[in-house]
N, C-alpha and C positions, 0 to 999 in steps of 0.2 A: 144185407142184402146180399149176403154171401160173396160167390166170386163174381157175380154178375154186378157191374156198376153202374150206377144212374147215368143218363147221356145229357140231360138238358134240363132247364127250367121247366119243362113240361112234364118231367117227372115229379118233380115237386108238386106239381098243381094238382096231378092224377093222383098223387098220395095224400093230397088235404082234402079232396073231393071225391074220393074213391067211394064212400059210405052213399052219396049221393048218386054218383055214377050206377053202382051195383043195385041202390033200391030204384031207379029210374026217375029219380028228382032231380037229375042235372037238366040243365036248360037244353032243349033241343038244339039250338045254335052250338053249344059244347060239345054233344054227344058223338057226333062224328070226327071231330078231331082227337077224341081219348079214344075211340074205339081205331082210327088209324094209328095213332102212337102206340096202343095196346100190340098191335100186329107187328109192329117195326122195333121194340122195345122188349128185349127178354127180361129186364130186370124188372118193368112193370107188369109184365104178363105175371111174372112169378108172385109180385106183390098181390095181384088180382086174384088169381089163382089160389093162395095163401089165405087172402080175405074173404074170400067164397067158402072154403073149406072151414074157416072158424067158424062162420055163421052157420053153417052145417051141424057142426059137432057140439056146438057151446049149450044148446038146451040138453045133450045128452048127460053133462057133467052133473055129478051130485051135490048139491049144497050141502057143504061140512059146516059143521061150527068150528071156529077157531079153536086152536090149542090154547090152554090154560096160560094167560098171563099176557097174550100176543097181543090184544088191544091196547093194554098197558105199556107193553115196549114200544109198539108202533107209536103211541101218542108220545111217549119219554122222548123218542126219536126224533120226532116231528118238531116237539117244542125245543129240544137242544139244537136241531140244525137251522130249524127256521125262525127260532128266538118266538115263539108261540106260545099260548098257556091253553092248550087243548084240555077239556075236560074228560076224564074216561068214562066209557060207555060199558053199564054192564048189561 
C-alpha cells in the first residue's frame, strides 16, 4: 500500500471482503460501515480504486501462451519448495 499505511482491523476486513463489496454482494448490514471506512481511510480508498481499475482493464489483456519450458520450471519449483510431486501439463 505504498506510503499510505493501514490504520485498523477494519482495513483487513475491507481487504478481505473487497470483492463482495465491489460486486454489491456484501450484506447490507456491513455496506454502510465499509463505505464510511473508505471515506476516512486513504489506504483503503487506494486499494478500492486499484481493485476496480484492475477489474476494468483485465478483460483487455491478451491471453498469451507461456514461454517454452515455463510450465515445467514452475512445476519443478513448486515440487521442490513445497515437497509436492506435480505432473507436468502440456
